[in-house]
C-alpha positions in Angstrom: 0.0 0.0 0.0 2.8 2.4 0.9 4.5 1.7 -2.5 1.3 2.4 -4.3 0.9 5.8 -2.6 4.5 6.7 -3.2 4.2 5.8 -6.9 1.1 7.8 -7.1 2.7 10.8 -5.5 5.8 10.4 -7.7 3.6 10.3 -10.8 1.8 13.4 -9.8 5.0 15.3 -9.1 6.5 14.1 -12.4 3.4 15.1 -14.3 3.4 18.6 -12.7 7.2 19.0 -13.4 6.7 18.0 -17.1 3.7 20.3 -17.5 5.6 23.2 -15.9 8.5 23.1 -18.4 6.5 22.4 -21.6 4.7 24.9 -23.8 1.4 23.0 -23.5 1.8 23.0 -19.7 2.5 26.8 -19.6 -0.5 27.4 -21.9 -2.7 25.4 -19.7 -1.5 27.3 -16.6 -2.2 30.6 -18.3 -5.6 29.4 -19.4 -6.4 28.3 -15.9 -5.4 31.7 -14.4 -7.5 33.6 -17.1 -10.5 31.3 -16.4 -10.3 32.1 -12.7 -10.1 35.8 -13.4 -13.1 35.6 -15.7 -15.1 33.6 -13.2 -14.6 36.4 -10.7 -16.1 38.9 -13.2 -19.4 36.9 -13.4 -22.4 38.5 -11.8 -24.1 35.6 -10.1 -27.9 35.7 -9.7 -29.4 36.4 -6.3 -31.8 34.1 -4.5 -34.9 35.8 -5.9 -33.8 35.6 -9.5 -32.7 32.0 -9.0 -36.1 31.0 -7.6 -38.0 32.9 -10.4 -35.9 31.1 -13.0 -36.5 27.7 -11.3 -40.2 28.4 -11.2 -40.3 29.2 -14.9 -38.4 26.1 -15.8 -40.6 24.0 -13.5 -43.8 25.4 -15.1 -42.4 24.8 -18.6 -41.6 21.2 -17.7 -45.1 20.6 -16.4 -46.7 22.3 -19.5 -44.5 20.2 -21.9 -45.3 17.0 -20.0 -49.0 17.7 -20.3 -48.7 18.6 -24.0 -46.7 15.4 -24.8 -49.2 13.3 -22.7 -52.1 14.8 -24.8 -50.3 14.1 -28.1 -49.4 10.6 -27.0 -53.0 9.9 -25.9 -54.4 11.4 -29.1 -52.0 9.3 -31.3 -52.9 6.2 -29.4 -56.6 6.8 -29.8 -56.1 7.3 -33.6 -54.0 4.1 -33.8 -56.7 2.1 -31.9 -59.4 3.5 -34.1 -57.5 2.6 -37.3 -56.7 -0.9 -35.9 -60.3 -1.6 -35.0 -61.5 -0.5 -38.5 -59.2 -2.9 -40.3 -60.0 -5.9 -38.0 
């Protein structure tokens, strides 16, 4: 178990070292820093706006479920009618 943990740590350290000295690693580091800076600029919605948006989404889901249920029921009725006519 100790050997596995040491090998894992060695692999992580080796990966970080390789990434630190390669162009791709430096680009990834720069991208990560810029991403963090951009995340700080985001204006996050407040509780009221979040609840309103969740309510709209919930209402839309309920309306869409009802619509799809009606369409499904209608199509099933049509199929039953057609199947009874042929039989």
